C-alpha positions as CSV (number, residue, x, y, z in Angstrom):
1,M,30.5,-18.4,-36.6
2,I,29.8,-16.7,-33.3
3,Y,26.6,-17.8,-31.6
4,P,24.8,-15.4,-29.2
5,E,25.0,-16.4,-25.5
6,P,21.7,-17.8,-24.2
7,V,19.7,-15.3,-22.2
8,E,19.7,-17.6,-19.1
9,N,23.5,-17.5,-19.1
10,R,23.5,-13.7,-19.3
11,I,21.1,-13.5,-16.4
12,Q,23.2,-15.8,-14.3
13,Q,26.4,-13.9,-15.1
14,Q,25.2,-10.3,-15.3
15,I,22.3,-10.0,-12.9
16,V,22.3,-12.7,-10.3
17,P,25.8,-11.8,-8.9
18,Y,24.4,-8.3,-7.9
19,L,21.7,-9.8,-5.7
20,S,22.0,-10.5,-2.0
21,S,23.0,-14.0,-1.1
22,P,19.5,-15.4,-0.4
23,L,18.2,-13.9,-3.6
24,R,21.1,-15.3,-5.6
25,S,20.4,-18.7,-4.2
26,L,16.7,-18.5,-5.0
27,L,17.2,-17.4,-8.6
28,S,20.2,-19.6,-9.3
29,S,18.0,-22.6,-8.4
30,L,15.3,-21.9,-10.9
31,P,14.9,-24.1,-14.0
32,V,16.5,-22.6,-17.1
33,G,13.1,-22.2,-18.8
34,Y,12.0,-19.7,-16.3
35,L,15.2,-17.7,-16.6
36,R,14.9,-17.8,-20.4
37,N,11.6,-15.9,-20.2
38,L,12.3,-13.7,-17.2
39,E,11.5,-10.0,-17.9
40,E,11.6,-8.3,-14.5
41,I,12.8,-8.9,-10.9
42,R,10.9,-6.8,-8.3
43,L,12.4,-6.2,-4.9
44,R,10.1,-4.3,-2.4
45,L,11.0,-4.2,1.2
46,G,8.6,-6.4,3.3
47,R,6.9,-7.7,0.2
48,P,7.4,-11.0,-1.7
49,L,10.1,-11.2,-4.3
50,L,8.2,-11.1,-7.6
51,L,9.4,-12.3,-11.0
52,K,7.7,-11.3,-14.2
53,I,7.9,-14.2,-16.5
54,G,6.1,-13.6,-19.7
55,D,2.7,-12.1,-18.9
56,E,2.6,-13.7,-15.4
57,D,3.9,-12.6,-12.0
58,Y,5.4,-15.3,-9.7
59,S,7.0,-15.4,-6.3
60,V,9.7,-17.8,-5.3
61,K,8.4,-20.3,-2.8
62,E,11.6,-22.1,-2.1
63,P,14.7,-22.8,-4.1
64,G,13.6,-23.9,-7.6
65,R,9.9,-23.5,-7.0
66,L,7.6,-20.7,-8.2
67,T,4.2,-19.9,-6.9
68,R,1.5,-17.5,-8.1
69,S,0.4,-17.0,-4.5
70,C,2.3,-14.0,-3.2
71,G,1.6,-15.0,0.4
72,E,3.8,-18.1,0.0
73,G,6.8,-16.4,-1.5
74,Y,10.2,-15.2,-0.1
75,V,9.7,-11.9,1.6
76,V,12.4,-9.3,0.7
77,G,14.2,-8.0,3.8
78,K,16.1,-4.8,4.5
79,E,19.5,-6.5,4.0
80,D,18.4,-7.9,0.6
81,V,17.6,-4.4,-0.6
82,Q,20.7,-2.8,0.9
83,R,23.1,-5.3,-0.4
84,T,21.6,-5.4,-3.9
85,V,21.5,-1.6,-4.3
86,A,25.0,-1.3,-2.9
87,A,26.3,-3.9,-5.4
88,I,24.5,-2.4,-8.4
89,S,25.5,1.1,-7.6
90,E,29.0,0.2,-6.5
91,S,28.1,2.0,-3.2
92,S,27.3,5.2,-5.1
93,L,23.6,5.9,-5.1
94,Y,24.3,9.2,-6.9
95,A,25.1,7.1,-10.0
96,L,21.6,5.6,-10.0
97,E,19.7,8.8,-8.9
98,E,17.5,9.1,-12.1
99,E,16.6,5.4,-12.2
100,L,15.7,5.4,-8.5
101,K,13.5,8.5,-8.9
102,R,11.5,6.4,-11.5
103,G,11.3,3.5,-9.1
104,F,13.6,1.0,-10.9
105,I,17.2,0.1,-11.7
């Protein structure tokens, strides 16, 4: 019998590698329970990294620690956005044009 791979493993293998190194480090350090319920990762330049987990929004305060206070969270920098978008698009923004117009990937 084939068992489906746990969602936290899929996040670690299929999403985290596309993030910039600091973001990879922050997300890789989160407890499995958070990853299991992760619905959205929001990257906005100059704003805190936000994770939608269930019905709540969290920011990552430091490796392995979440906070509901956005002012305490990791602030997404230009390099975070550039490296993440380049990795996701394989350096071809044209391939993601429609998603980007709608504001998400």
